[in-house]
Every structure is written in structure tokens, then in C-alpha cells.
C-alpha positions in Angstrom: 120.7 91.1 127.2 123.7 93.4 127.0 124.0 92.8 123.3 120.3 93.5 122.7 120.6 96.8 124.6 123.6 97.8 122.5 121.8 97.0 119.3 118.8 99.1 120.4 121.0 102.1 121.2 122.8 101.8 117.9 119.5 101.6 116.0 118.1 104.6 117.8 121.2 106.6 117.1 121.0 105.7 113.4 117.4 106.8 113.2 118.2 110.1 115.1 121.1 110.8 112.7 118.9 110.6 109.6 118.2 114.0 108.1 114.6 115.2 108.5 112.6 114.9 105.3 111.4 118.2 103.7 107.9 118.9 102.4 107.7 120.1 98.8 105.7 123.2 97.7 104.3 122.9 94.2 103.5 126.3 92.6 101.7 126.8 89.3 103.2 129.5 87.0 100.5 130.6 84.6 102.7 132.6 82.2 105.4 129.9 81.9 103.2 126.8 81.7 105.3 125.3 84.5 105.1 124.1 88.1 108.0 125.1 90.4 108.9 122.7 93.2 110.2 124.3 96.4 112.1 122.3 99.1 110.7 123.5 102.4 114.0 122.9 104.2 116.3 124.8 101.9 113.5 127.2 100.7 114.9 126.9 97.2 113.4 125.8 93.9 114.7 122.3 93.3 112.7 121.4 90.2 110.7 123.0 87.4 108.1 120.8 85.6 106.6 121.6 82.2 102.8 121.3 82.2 99.8 122.4 80.1 98.9 125.9 79.1 98.2 128.5 81.8 98.2 126.3 84.9 96.3 127.9 87.8 94.4 125.7 90.4 96.3 122.9 92.0 95.3 120.4 94.6 96.6 117.2 96.2 94.7 113.9 96.3 93.7 112.7 99.8 96.2 109.8 99.7 99.0 112.2 98.7 99.9 110.4 95.6 98.5 112.6 92.9 98.4 116.3 92.0 95.6 117.7 90.0 96.4 120.8 87.9 94.0 123.1 86.1 95.6 123.7 82.7 93.1 126.5 81.9 94.1 127.3 78.3 94.5 123.6 77.5 90.9 123.0 78.7 91.9 120.1 80.8 92.8 119.0 84.3 96.2 117.2 84.3 97.1 114.5 86.8 100.7 114.4 88.0 102.2 111.5 89.9 104.0 112.9 92.9 106.6 110.1 93.1 107.8 110.7 89.5 106.7 114.3 88.8 105.2 113.1 85.5 101.8 113.9 84.0 100.2 110.4 83.8 96.9 111.4 82.2 94.4 114.2 81.6 90.8 114.5 82.9 87.9 116.0 81.0 87.1 119.4 82.6 85.0 121.6 80.4 86.3 124.9 79.0 88.8 127.0 80.9 89.0 125.3 84.2 90.3 127.7 86.8 89.7 126.3 90.3 88.5 123.0 91.6 87.8 121.1 94.8 88.2 117.5 95.6 85.5 115.6 97.4 86.6 113.9 100.7 86.0 110.6 99.0 89.1 111.3 96.9 87.0 110.5 93.8 84.8 113.4 92.7 86.4 116.6 91.4 84.3 119.7 91.2 85.6 122.1 88.6 84.6 125.8 87.9 84.5 126.4 84.1 84.8 130.2 83.7 83.9 130.4 80.0 81.0 128.0 80.2 79.1 129.2 83.3 79.0 125.6 84.6 80.4 123.4 87.3 81.8 120.2 85.9 81.9 117.1 88.1 84.5 114.5 87.1 84.9 110.9 88.4 88.7 110.8 88.7 88.9 107.0 88.8 86.7 106.4 85.7 88.0 109.7 84.1 84.5 110.7 82.9 82.2 113.7 83.4 79.3 112.7 85.7 77.5 116.0 85.7 77.6 119.6 84.4 75.7 122.0 86.6 74.5 125.4 85.3 75.7 128.2 87.6 76.3 132.0 87.3 78.5 133.8 84.8 82.2 133.4 85.2 82.4 130.8 87.9 85.8 130.6 89.7 85.8 129.7 93.4 85.2 126.1 94.3 85.0 124.4 97.7 83.6 121.2 99.1 82.5 120.9 102.8 84.5 118.7 105.1 81.6 116.2 105.4 81.3 116.1 101.6 77.7 117.1 101.5 78.0 120.5 99.9 79.9 121.9 97.0 80.3 125.7 96.5 80.8 127.6 93.3 81.2 131.4 93.2 80.3 133.3 90.0 82.3 136.4 89.5 79.9 138.3 87.3 76.7 137.2 88.8 78.0 137.8 92.4 76.5 134.6 93.7 77.6 131.8 95.9 76.0 128.6 94.6 75.2 125.8 97.0 75.2 122.4 95.3 74.0 119.1 96.9 76.8 116.6 96.2 74.5 113.6 96.4 71.9 114.8 93.9 74.3 117.2 92.0 71.6 119.8 92.0 72.0 123.5 92.7 69.8 124.2 95.8 70.4 127.8 96.8 72.1 131.0 95.7 73.5 133.6 98.1 74.3 137.1 97.0 77.7 138.6 97.9 79.7 141.6 97.0 81.2 142.2 93.5 83.4 139.5 91.9 83.6 136.6 94.4 86.9 134.8 93.7 87.4 132.2 96.4 85.4 130.1 98.9 86.8 128.2 101.9 85.1 126.1 104.6 86.3 126.1 108.2 87.7 122.8 109.3 84.6 122.0 111.3 82.4 122.8 108.3 80.3 125.3 110.3 81.3 128.4 108.4 81.9 129.3 104.8 84.2 132.3 104.0 83.9 133.9 100.5 86.1 136.7 99.2 84.8 139.5 96.9 87.7 140.9 94.9 86.1 144.1 93.6 83.8 144.5 96.6 86.8 144.4 98.9 85.1 142.2 101.4 84.9 138.7 102.9 81.4 137.3 103.6 81.1 134.7 106.3 78.1 132.3 106.2 76.6 130.0 108.7 76.5 126.7 106.8 73.5 125.3 108.7 71.0 127.9 107.5 73.2 129.6 104.8 72.8 133.0 106.5 75.5 135.6 106.3 76.7 136.2 109.8 79.5 138.7 109.2 81.1 140.8 106.5 84.7 141.9 106.9 86.2 145.0 105.2 89.9 145.9 105.1 91.9 149.1 105.4 95.6 149.3 104.7 97.4 152.5 105.5 98.7 154.2 102.4 96.8 151.8 100.0 93.8 153.1 98.2 90.5 151.1 98.6 90.4 150.0 95.0 93.7 148.2 95.4 92.5 146.1 98.3 91.2 143.1 96.4 90.6 139.9 98.5 91.2 136.6 96.7 92.6 133.5 98.4 91.7 132.5 102.0 93.4 130.0 104.3 93.0 129.0 107.9 95.7 128.4 110.5 96.0 124.8 111.7 94.4 125.6 115.1 91.6 127.5 113.3 92.1 130.7 115.3 93.2 132.8 112.4 92.2 133.3 108.8 94.7 134.6 106.2 93.2 136.6 103.3 95.3 137.5 100.2 94.6 141.1 99.2 95.9 141.1 95.6 97.5 144.4 94.4 97.6 145.7 98.0 100.5 143.3 98.3 99.3 142.3 101.8 97.9 139.3 103.5 95.3 140.2 106.2 95.5 138.2 109.5 92.0 137.8 110.8 91.0 136.6 114.3 88.3 134.0 113.6 86.7 134.5 117.0 86.2 138.3 116.8 86.4 138.7 113.0 88.9 141.6 113.6 92.0 142.1 111.5 95.0 141.7 113.7 97.7 142.5 111.3 98.7 143.0 107.6 101.7 141.1 106.3 103.7 142.8 103.5 104.4 140.1 100.8 105.2 140.2 97.1 103.3 142.0 94.4 99.8 140.9 93.5 99.4 138.1 96.0 96.9 135.5 94.7 96.8 132.4 96.9 98.4 130.7 99.8 99.4 127.2 101.0 100.0 126.1 104.6 102.7 123.6 105.8 101.2 120.5 107.4 102.7 121.3 110.8 101.2 124.8 110.7 104.5 126.5 111.0 104.8 128.2 107.6 102.7 129.8 104.9 103.6 130.2 101.3 102.1 133.0 99.2 102.0 133.2 95.4 102.8 136.7 94.2 101.8 137.1 90.5 103.4 140.3 89.4 106.7 139.9 91.3 106.9 136.2 90.3 108.0 135.0 93.6 106.7 133.1 96.7 106.8 134.8 100.1 107.5 132.4 103.1 105.8 133.5 106.3 106.8 132.2 109.7 103.3 131.7 111.3 104.7 131.8 114.9 106.2 135.3 114.5 103.9 136.4 111.6 106.9 137.6 109.7 108.0 137.1 106.1 111.3 135.2 106.3 112.2 134.7 102.7 111.2 135.5 99.1 111.7 132.7 96.6 111.9 133.5 92.8 109.7 131.1 90.8 108.3 131.2 87.3 106.3 134.0 85.7 103.0 134.8 87.4 102.7 132.2 90.1 99.0 131.5 90.9 98.3 128.4 92.9 100.2 126.5 95.5 99.9 123.2 97.5 102.3 121.6 100.0 103.0 117.9 99.6 104.3 116.2 102.8 107.5 114.2 102.3 
């Protein structure tokens, strides 16, 4: 018995002494045709991977094994194996894929084709296009509801939010928003849809059940002209109590209370902030800053920027891969 206890203590000590694994942040650099890999522990770039032309949207498969990358100027979606960092194959995507959203079934990929005014639906297992859905002019934003029943495309020039039935793959409804909608994001419970309008300078919030607009948020940053406040990416905190909105050339991220829809704070980040990625534990946020070619790291407990990490030229999209 004494021997067994000793062995258990030794095993526990060995486990405790092992260094904690670090998540990896993958950032697309649209001017360099690369993806920068940031170690979340050291907060340094540990690898740079060559990919297709003008990479923008990036997302992780539900099983965490694959990364999907929109290589916009290569007119394809590239599939990278996380374990090796190698592109293993390409998916048909339509012309100029910019953003996409993966269905919860980990199989269907909904892709916005900016030059074609369509949403392309790809079966990632069979690697074939299963549908192409006509939408408005210059589609960009894409989202799929948590229950997988609704896909959203936003069209920048038409100023519409397009509601697509994912079972029938038919566009069922259009909602008008302010000028140049760039991004759409469902809340974790699927009850609300938040849509940013870049030129309109607003975020529209929809009740998903009846598709009605329940709130429109505007932003004011001291010392920044209205025309430089251009909402793009949206992300929610792990507890759902806050929304973070990237404000483009305002070089700020707005912190919005999701209960009151009031802006609590503006975080000063790098120049021309595009999008954000959240750490799985909800402790950090990473912003992609296109013009300053860096990533700002935000401590979400203190709501302070703790580091700026140089990456490639014009970082655009980001995703965190748990290690």
C-alpha cells in the first residue's frame, strides 16, 4: 500500500511539473500570402506558413483538425492540416471568396463570393459544390446559426442581410441595414444576430425568431471623425455579457454591454483593426490590425491591451487553435 501511494504521488508530481500547453493563433496576412502562427504563451510569432494569394477569412473545423483559409485571389478555399501546418487540398469556392462559415455538422461550408454575387455551399468531405445561391451585390459577411438552421450572407452594395434556409438552400428573406454590411455574428444561444455596417457606422441587432430589428447601435469616439468609425468584425465574450466591435480606421474596439446595448469602453489597438479572435478560456482577445501589420493582445479581465505582435503585411483574419 505504501508503495502504491508513493507511485501515485510521483505520478501526480510529474503531471504537475509538465509545462502548460499553449494555444496557437493563426493570422492571415493578405499582402504577404502567408499565415502567421502566434504562441499564446510567449505571445510571439513561432511560424510563418506560405498559402494562396490574398488570404482573408479563416476558420477551424469543429474537430479542431483542419483550418479553412479563403485564398481570395486564388479563387479557392485551402484546407490546412493543423498537425503538420501543410495545405492538404483545395476546395471549389467560386470567385473571390472572402468570408465563410462552417455549419455545425462540420461538413457544409457557406462561402461569400464577392465578385459573383452568390453564396457557394461546399461539401467539405466530398469536395464538391452542392449549391450556389444568388444574393446581393458584393457579398462578404457569412454566419451560420448555432442550431445550423439558418445561414446569413451580407451584401455590401445592396445593404441587405440575406436569410438562407440551410435545409432547402433557398434564400427566404432579406433585411435592409445601413450602408456596407461587412460582418454577421450570432449570439451563442442563437436568439440574436448582430450585423456591422462599415460606412453606415452602425451595428444592427435582429431577433432571429421573427427577423425583426430590435436595436441599432452607433459609436462616438472622442477626437475621431464619424467617417473614420467603420464597424467590421464582431465577437462575443465567453459569458455572452459583452460584444466587441472592431471599428476599422478609428483604431478602436468598442466594448458593448449585450444587456443594455450601451458602449462601455473603447480600446485603442493597432491601425485599421479588421477582425478579432478569442482564446478558448475567454481570457484574451487578439485583434488583426491591417495598416500597422500587427496583432493587439487584449486582457479581457482588465480590458487592457497588453502587447502588440508584429506579423505579416495587412493581417485580416484570425482564429485560435487550442493546443
